[in-house]
N, C-alpha and C positions, 0 to 999 in steps of 0.2 A: 517606349513606354507601352502601357497596356492599351489594347484596341477595344473597340466596342464589342467585338466578338468575345474577347476574353471576359469583359464585364458581364455580358449576357450569360456566358458559361458559368461565371462565378455565381450569378443568381440561380441558375438552374441547379447548381449544387449547393447553393446557400452558404457561401464562404462566410463564416462568422468569426467574431473576435472573442475566442474563449480565453478566460483568465484575466479579463480587463479589470476585475476588482483588485488585482494585485499589482497593477501598473501605476506608477507614480505620475504626478502631474506633468513632469518633464517629458513623459513618453510621447505626448502629442505636440509636435512643434507648431508654432504659429507661422503661417505663410509670410514670405517677404513680399514687398511691393513689386509686382511684376511690371508695373507701368513705369517704374523708375530704374530698374536694374535690367541691363541687357544680358540675357542668359546665353551661355555658349551653346553652340549647336549640339543637340543631344543625339546620342546614338540609340537606335531602337533596341531596347532590352526588355525581356519579359519581367513582369512585376514579381516582387519577392513573394514567396509562398507564405501563407498564413495557415497555421494548423486549425482545422475546423473543430477539433475536439472529438470528432467521431472516431469510434474504434476501427472503422474501415477507411480512415482518412488517406492512408497511403495508396490503397487500391483505387479510391476515388480520384486522386490526383494523377495517378498513372494512366487511368482511362481517359481523363481529360487531355493529358499531354498527347496521347496517340491519336485521339479523335481530331484534335486541332491540326495535326499534320496532314489530314486528308482534305484536299481542296474542295471536293464536292460537299462534304459535311460542313466545312467552314462557311461556304457560301450559303447553304441552307440555314445555318444558324443565324447568319447576318440578316436574312430575310424573314425569319420566323419571329412572331411576336410572343409575348409571355404567356398568353392564354393557350396558344397552340403547344407551347412547351409543357404547360401544366397538363394538357389533355393527352400528351404522349405522341403528338404528331412528329416531333423531332426525332424520337427514338426510331420511327419507321425508316428514317433515312439511313439507318445503319446498313440496310441491305445493299446500299449503293457505294459504300466505301471500298477502298482498294483491298486487294487480297492480302497484301503485307500487313495492313493495319488490322484486318480481321484476325490474321494469324497471331499477331502480337496480343490482341485482346483475349483470344482463346488461352494463350499462355498465362496472361495475368489472372484470368478467372481460375484456372487450375491452381495457381499459386495461392490465391485467396481461399479456395476451398480447403487446400491442405493446411493453411494457417488456422482456419476455423476448426478443423479436425484436431489439430495440435492443441488448441485452446480447450476443446472439449475433453481431450485426454488428460491434459494437465489438471483441469478442474476435478476430474474423477479421481486422479491420483491423490490430490490434496484431501479430498473427502473420504479417502480410504476405500475406494471401490475397485481395487486392482483386479479382483477375481470376478467382477461382473462384466458380462459382455456389453459392449457399447453399440447402441443403435444410432450410428452417425446420421443416417437419413432423417430419423425422427428429431434428433437434436438440432440439425441444421435448419429446421423449420423456423426456429426462433430468429434467424438472421434473414431479414426480409429484403436486404439490398441485392440479393442475387437469387437466381433460380437454382435451387439445390438439386432438383430432379435431373438436371442436365449439368453435371459438374465439369464437362470437358470443353464445351464451346460457348462463346459469348454471343448471345442472340439479341434480337430486338427486345424481348421481354426482360433481359438483364439490364439493358440501358434504361428502360422504362422504370424498372424497380429501383435502380440506383438513383435516378432523378427524384422519384417520389419519396424514397426513404430518406435521402439527404434533406429534401425540402421539409418533410414532416418533422424529422428529428431536430433540425435547426430552428424551425419555427417555434418549437417548444423551449428553445434556449432562454428567451427572455422570461418566460414563466418560471422556469427552474431557477434562473438567476434571482428573480424576485423572492422566491422561497428561501434560497440560501442566504440572502441578505436579511430577510425577516428573522431567520433563525439566529443569525449573527447578532442582530440587535437585541433579540430576546435573551440570548445567552449573556450578553454584556450587562443587561439590566438585572438578570438573575444573579450574576456574580456580585454585582453591587449590593443587592439586597442581602445576600449571604454574608458579605463582608460586614455590613452594618450589624448583623446579629452577634458578631464577635466583639463588638465594642461596648464600653459602658455608656451610660447616659450622656455624659459630657462629650465623650469622643464621638458618639453618634450624632449629636447635635452639630458639632463642628464639621463633621463629614457632610451632613446634609446641607449646611450653609455653603460649604465649598462647592458642592455639586450644583446648587442653584446659581451660584455666582458664575460658574463655568458655562452654564446654559445661557445665561444672560449675555455673557461676553461673546459667545458664538453667534447669538442672534443679532448682535449689534454690528451690522454690516451695511454697506450701501445697498440701494435698491437693486434688485436683480431683474433684468429685463426678461420679458417673455421669450423663450428660445424660438428663433426663426422669425421674430418680428422685425419691423423696420428699425425700431430703436436699437435692438440688439445687433443687427447687422451694421447699422451706421456706426455704432461704437467700435466694432471691429475695423470698419473702413477707416475711421479716424485714428484710433490708437494703435492698431496693429499694422495697418497699411500706410499710415501717415498721410491720408488724403483728406481733403476738405469735405466735411459732412454735407455741405450745401451742394456738392457735386456728386452725391451718391447716385450711382447708376446700377441697377440690379444685374444687367447683363455683364457689365465690366467686373462687378463684384464676383459673379459666378466664374468668369474666366480667370480671375486672379487666384481664386481658391480651389479651382479644379486642378489639383496638384499634378496629376498625371496626364492632363489635357485630353481626356478621353470623352468629354462631353457629358459626364455624369458626376454627381456627388455620391460617393459611396459612404459607408458608415463611418469610416475613419476620417474622411475629409469633413464630414458634418461635425463629428465630435471635436475636431480641431477648432471649429468656430466658437465653441462654448468656453474655451480656456479663460478668456477675459472675465466672463461672468463667474466662473468658479473661483477665480483669484479674489473676488470680492468676499467670498464666504469662507474659504479655507486657506490656511497658512500652515505648512508643515512644522514651523517653529512654535506654534501655539498649542498649549496643552489641551485646550478645549476643542480643537479641530481634529476630526478623525479622517484620515486619508482614504480609508475604505468607503466612508460615507461620501466623500468627494467623488470617487469613481462611480458610485451608485447614482449620484446626482447627474453626472455627465451622461450616463447611459439613459437615465430618465428623460433628459433633454433630447437626446438623439431619437429615442423611441417616440417621443411626442411629435417631433418634426416629421419623422417618417410617416406617422399615422395621418398627419395633416396634409402633407405635400405629395407623398408617394402614392399617386392615384391608381396606378396599375399594379401596385403591391409587388414590385420586382426587387425591393430592397435597394433601389437606386433612385436618385433624384435627377431627372434629366433637366436640361436647360428650359425646355418648354414647361415642364411641371413647376420649376422654380419661378419662372416669370408669371405663370398663372397665379401662383400663391401670393406673389407680391402685389397683386391687384385686389386681393380680398380684403374685406373689412377687418378680419382678424389680424392681418399683417399690419394694417395702419393703426388700428385701435384695439390692441390686444388686451385680454384680461390680465390681472396680476398673476405672477407665477408663484406657486406655493412650493417653498423649498422643503427639504426633509424635516427640518425642525418644526415646520408648520403642518406637516403631513406625516404623522407617525406611521411607521411601517407595519405596525401590528395593533390589534384591538386589545382591550382589557380581557376579553374572553379568550382570545388566542394566547395571551400571556398566562392566564390561569391554566389552560390546558397544557401549555408548554411546561410549566412548573410541575404540574401533576405527572406529566410523562417523565420528567427528570426524577421526580420522587419515586415513581414506580421502578424506573431503571436502577436507582440507587438501592431500593429495597431488594430487587432481584439480585443485584451484585452482592449485597450483604449476605443474602441467603446462600448464594453460591459460595461465598467465602466461608460461611459456617459449614456448609456441606464439605467443602474441601478440607477444612481444618479437622472435621470429624474423620474424614477418610485418612488424613495424615496421622491422627492419633491412633486409629485402628491399625494402620500399617506399622506404626512404631511399636504398638503392643505386640503385634504378630512377630515383629523383628526381635523384640525382647524374648518372646517365647522360643523363637528359633535359636537365639544366642544361648539361652539356658539349656535347651536340648543339645546344642552343639557342645557346650561345656561338659554336660553330663556324659555325653558320648566320648569326649576326649579323656575324661577321668576314667571311664570304664576301659578304654584302650590302654591308658597308662597302667591301670591296675593289672590288666592281663599281661602286659609286658613285664611287670615286676614279678608276677607269678612264674612266668616262663623263664625269666632270668634266674630266679631262686631254684627252680627245678633242674636247670642245667649246670648249676655251680657245683664243682667237685668237693667232696668232704675233706676234712683236715688230714694231713699226712701222719703216718706212724713212723717214728724214728727208731731204727734198730742199728746199733753200732755205727751211728753216724749216717746211715743210708735211709732215705725216705721211702717208705713202702706204703702206698695208699691202701686203705681198707676198702675192699669191694663191697658194694651194697648187696650183691648176690653172692652167697658163699660158694656157689658153684662156678663162679667166674674163675677161669684158669689164672693161676698166680703169675705165670710167665708173661701175661699180657700187661701186668703192672710192674714187673721187675725193673729196677734201675739197670743202668749199663753194667755195673759190677755184678757178677754172678753170685748167687747165694749157694752156699755149700749144701749138698744133699742132706747132711746131718741136720742142718738147721731146718730144712723143710720137714724132715721127719719129726723134729722136736716140736714144730708148730702144729703138726697134724693132730696130735691128741687134744691140744687146746681148742682147735676148731671143732673137733667132735664134741668135746665137753660143752662148748658154747651152744651147739645145736641141741644138747640135752639139758640145758639150763644150768650147767656146772660152771661156776666162776672160773674165769681164765686167769692164768698166771703168765707173766712175761719172763723171758730169760733175763737173768741179771749178770752183771759182770762177774768174772771169777772171784771167788772169795766171799761172795755175798750170799750164796745159796744156803750155806749152813746156818745163817742167821735167821732164815725164814722159819716161822712156826710150822710145825708138822700138822698138816690139815687133817690127817687121820686121827691124830691125838685130840685135836679140837673137837672132832665129831664124837 
């Protein structure tokens, strides 16, 4: 199971539980009664990794893994308190780790720098800046978890930066989570209001009555004990652990619910203590109960106990811190706990600003849609013009093809005594070029020659007739 060293390292890098809003109630088991069940001998195994949600999570974990392999660093970590870790004193111990570990850390850093450069390049490609030179050194400044000025070796400054960056980033997790939940609640209310606008008067009245009825049903639940109070822990002791509430002992309780036996309550172990309280308020089978709100309530309880009990702010509750808290008045006589339905996540002013923001977004999207439609209409008009021009061009090409075809088509044949003799367009074209296979007698050629001469001088031509028909022709000289 996890050691105290691993827990301290988890604090140093602030291992947090990202995405808990999406986890159902069964995700956090209730511990069994360790006083009644004899557990089998456990084999020392490392705790399961939990994604921090940081974009450099893999780099962070690999650095942790290799530092823990160095005996000197592991011993220094064991003897270093949280304040010294915050001030960077632990990072200075990097100078004393083994050569093999330092070599591997150098390799991890080079891989991380290359990864960041790839991300920068990919972002540039998406934004369409392929032709622009990239100043990687300038862009790497935005990544504060490593020293970008020295991309080749892992130094003390790199470990110090990694600790501080992870700490700062994950300390903002709760704040960001609250904002995300607030936006979720406001969006849910906004959608309800928008739905009401689509209903008629009778339907709207029925919907409002149903909404108020669901609110009342949700609020009608047993009293919720103050998280971390004696009453709350005693209820777990009795109902989950099956022990007599009169025999409640804080130290025994701590040991029972310290699931990995490392001497600390981490965030997951604390959240498991609130399951009984949450079951009073939320039931997945009920229409009025929102499971996302249940997880927000769980995290609110954990955050409250951490603020009250975790005195050294290492995101862990030690046995000593727990025992001190059980002797305080707040533990014995706590104030009532306000659940989410009593403590609305947003103000009326925030809701108004949220809806104004949504309205502006909708207006911008509508305007963008109008602009896109206009661009589409303009492109369609241009396409129609191009199609018309293309059709005109096609018609012109077809017309030219017809003219070319008519120009190349040969004239009608002239038939003489059954043989086709084409008429030459140019009278000077040699006759033999157009003669058929059968040879024409020289006399026929001589007979045709005067007619061709007459045609050149405007004299009407006569054609040879079959024998016996010439005498029937009128005498042209007499007609003149």
